[in-house]
N, C-alpha and C positions, 0 to 999 in steps of 0.2 A: 912602341907596343910590341911585346914579345908574342911568340906563336900561341902560347897557352892563353893569353889574354884575348888575342884575336879570335880564337876558336870559341872561347866562352861567350864573348860579346855577340859573335855571329850566331851561335846557337840560340841565344836569348831572343835575338831579332826574328829568327825563323820561327821560333816557338810562338811568339806573339802574333806574327803576321800570317803564318801558314798552318800551324798545328792547333790553334785555338779558333773558336767561333765558327766552326764548320768549314774552314778554308781547305781542309784536306780533300774536299771533293775534287780538287784539281790535281791532287797528288796520288802517287801509286806506292804500294808497299815496297820497301827496299828489297825484300825477298824476290819480288817479281823481276827485278833486274838480274838477279842471280839466275833465275829460271830462263830469262831471255838469252843470257850469255851461254848457258849450258846448252840450250836448244840450238843456238846458232853454231856453237863449237862442234855440235854433233852432225852438222851438214858437211859432208866430206869435201865438197868443192869450195867451201868458204875459206877465204884468206883475210885476216884482219891486218890493216896497215894504218899507221898514223898519216896525217895529212902531209907532213914533211917527207916522210919516207916515200909516199906515193908520187909526190910531185918531183922528187929527185930521181926516181926510177919507176916510171909508170907502167910496170908490168901488169898485164890483164889476164893472167892465167886463172882459171876458176872464176869464182864470184868474189870480187874484192869488196870488203866492207870497211869503211872508214868511220870511226866513231869520233864525233866532235862534241866537246862539252863547252858550252858558253857559261862560265861560272859567274852569273849575275850577282847572286847574294849569298848562296849557301856553300861556303867553302868547306864546312865540316862534312856535309854529305858527299862532296866531291872526293874526300879522302876515303870514304867507305866504298864508293863506286870504283875508285882506283884499285883498292885491294881486291875487290871481286874480279876485276878485269885481269889483274896480275895472276890470279889463281887459274884463270882459263887461258892464259897465254895471249891476252889481248893487249896490244899497244895502241893507246888512243891519244887524243890531243886535248889538253885543258887550257882554255884561254882565260887568263886572269884579268878581271875588270879593274883598270887602274883608277876608276872613279868610284868604286864601290866602298862601302863603309868598312869592309874587312881589309881593304888594301891601303886606304889613305884617308886623310881628313884635311880640312882647310883651316889653317891657323893664320888669322889676319889676312894678309894678301898673298900667302904662300900655300902651296900644296905640300903637306907633310906625308911621306910614305912610311909605313910601318916596317921596321927592320925585320919583324917576325915573319913577314911574307916570304922571305928568302928560305927560312926553315921549312915552311909549308911547301914551297915550290920544289925544294930539294927532296922532300919526302915523296912527292908525286913523281919526280924524275927518277928517284932510286927504284921505283916500282916499274920502270921501263916506259914511262909515258912522256910524250912531248909536252913542253910548256910553251904557250904563246901568249900574246897580249890581246886582250879584248878591247879593241880600239874604240875609244870614246872621245876623240879629239874635239869633235864639233860641240860637245856638251860644254867644254871649258870656253870655247869661243863665244857661245851664246849666253850661257848663264853667268859667267864670270868676266867676260870680255878679256880673257887671257889668250895667249898664243898656244892654242891646243896642239899644234904640230910640235912646237918646242917641248911641251910636256910629254908627248908621245915619244919623241926621240930620247928624252932624258930617262924615261922609265925603261925603255928597251936597253939602253946603254947600262943602266944601273943593274938590271937583272943579269945581263951578260957578264958584267964585271964581277958579279958575285957567284959565278959558276952555273947560271941558268942558261941553257942552250936555246935561247929564243931565236927562231928563224922566221916565224910568221905571225900575222895578226888575223883577227876575225872581227868583223864589224858588229858593234853594239847598236841596238835600236835601228830605226829606219828613217827614211825621208819624212815620214809622217810626224816624227818628233822634232827633227832638226831642219826640215826643208830640203836637205840633201842627205845622202847616206854617207856614213863615215869612210867607206872604201873609196869614195869619190875624191878624197884628198890626193890619191895616187893617180897621176896622169898615165901611168903604165898599166893600170887595170882597166880593161876595155869591156863595154857592154854590147850585147847584140840587139838592144832595143832602146828607145828613147826614155829618158828619165820621166817619171810621172809629174804631172803638174800639181803642185802643192800650194794651197792658199797662203799668201804671204811670202812666197819664194819667187824671186825675179832672176831670170837667167838672160843676161844681155851682154853681147860683145865679149864673151868668154869669161865674164864676171858673174858671181852668184851672191845674192844677198837673201837673207831670211829675216823677216821682221826688222828690216833696215840694218841688220848686222852683216858685215862682210864674212863670207865663208871661204876658206882657203881651198876651194875645189880645184884639183889639177895642179896644185902648186908644188907638190913633192913627188919623188919617186920612192919606190920600196927601198931601193938601195940606200938612198940618202937618209932614210929612217932606220937603217941598220937591219933591214928585213930582206928575206928572199921572196916572200909571197904574202898575199892576203887570201884567206880561205874562200872568199867570194869568187876567186879565180876558178875554183873547181866547177862552179855552176855557170859562171858567165862565159867561160871559154869552152864550155861543152865537154869538160873532161869526165863528167858524171852522166849516168843514164837515169838514175833514180835517187830520190832523197826522201827520207822519212823523218818527220818532226814529232817528238813527243809533246802533246799539248795538254793532256789531262789524264784523268784516271782511266787507264786502259784505252787511251785514245791517241792514235798516231795519224798524222796526215801523210799520205803517200803521194809524192810528186813525180810526174813523168817529165823529164827534162829534155826530151829529144826535139820538141817543137815549141817555138815561141808562139803563143796564142794572141796576145795583145799587150799593150803597154801597161794596163792597170793590173792585170794578173797574167804575168808572162807564161805561166805553165799550168797544165791541168793537174788537179789533185783530187784525191778522194780520202775520206776518213775511214780508218781501219782499226780493228782491235789488235791486241797482242797476237792472238792466234792467226788472224788474217795476214798480219805482217809477216809472220814466219812462213805461211803458205806462199805468199808472193815471192819471198826471197828464195825459197826452195825451188820454185818453178822457173827462176831466171836462167837464161842460157849462159854458158861459159863466156867470159870476157865482160860480163856486166860489172858495173861499178856503182855502189850504193853508199851514200852517207847517212848515218844515223845521227840526228841532231838531238842532243840531250841537254836540258838545263837541269843540273843536279837537284835543284829544289823540288822538282816534280817527283823525286823518289825520297822525300823527306819523312815518309811514314814508317817509323820504326821506334822500338823501345830498347832499353839496355838488354833485356832478355833476347830480343831479336838479334842484336849484335853478337851476343854470346853464342846463340844457336847457329849463327852464320860463321862463327870462328873469326871474327874481325877484331883487330886491335882497336882500342879507343883512339880517337883522333890525336889526343895529346901524347899518348904513348908512341904513336907512329912518328910524329914529327920530332919528338925528343930522342928517338932511337938513333937518329943521325948524329947526335952530339954527345953520346955517351963514350 
């Protein structure tokens, strides 16, 4: 499937699932992301860095903001967010979900990856953004009884071979879905607290099963999968001070990561609005590091007129520009 077809199909799925039947209550207008970037860029001490850039050179001058996009389903909106970020000089990280309908499909007993995803990734990369893999290895282990790690390695290698500079992964879903978290496949990613007890998950003698299916927890290293880092490292190794997750319409969760509270909810958090988020960031002392966690679909509220007024190229124009 080529990029144009991927974007058309993805747009139709988002239209049905999020823009119809009142689902937009969880979404925010695309314009509000432009306003957030403009407001943050106006804070003199703010410095934007991608995850890869920060981990390779963890300078803490000013207030460091790391923007992380977990692209679960809405690859089209990701291209619009990327254009807005480029306009404000923001380099962020986009993690492409290799189990998503925009990325691949199951044909018989094989996973078929769409060739057009390379075009899309190159368009994001050309705007100055980092591309990573949104790790969903355990899904394939549980739902298909496939070797999820082999699939992860194959996708990382394929992206890199085609000019996509993948250095890191970010975990998709959580232990609630799979009995263990996807980052747990890496034995060199350490946690400062015990894994939560999940019904149906058994951890004995260094082995982990969920619903009687073996999970490859701790069986690989980042390097063996062709990676430098998993984004969970930012939180688990205490490289961050704060984290903000966009959860719904003008609703962020602000997490304070300095202290582990308990095993079920390891850190304190409070819900804040866009305005309150800005005030909190403005008041941070120099040396603070904040991650903004954004799922692009939460900014899927826009029309063709909105895109024109924001001066954005259509998603198909953007990806095809690389090949003219």
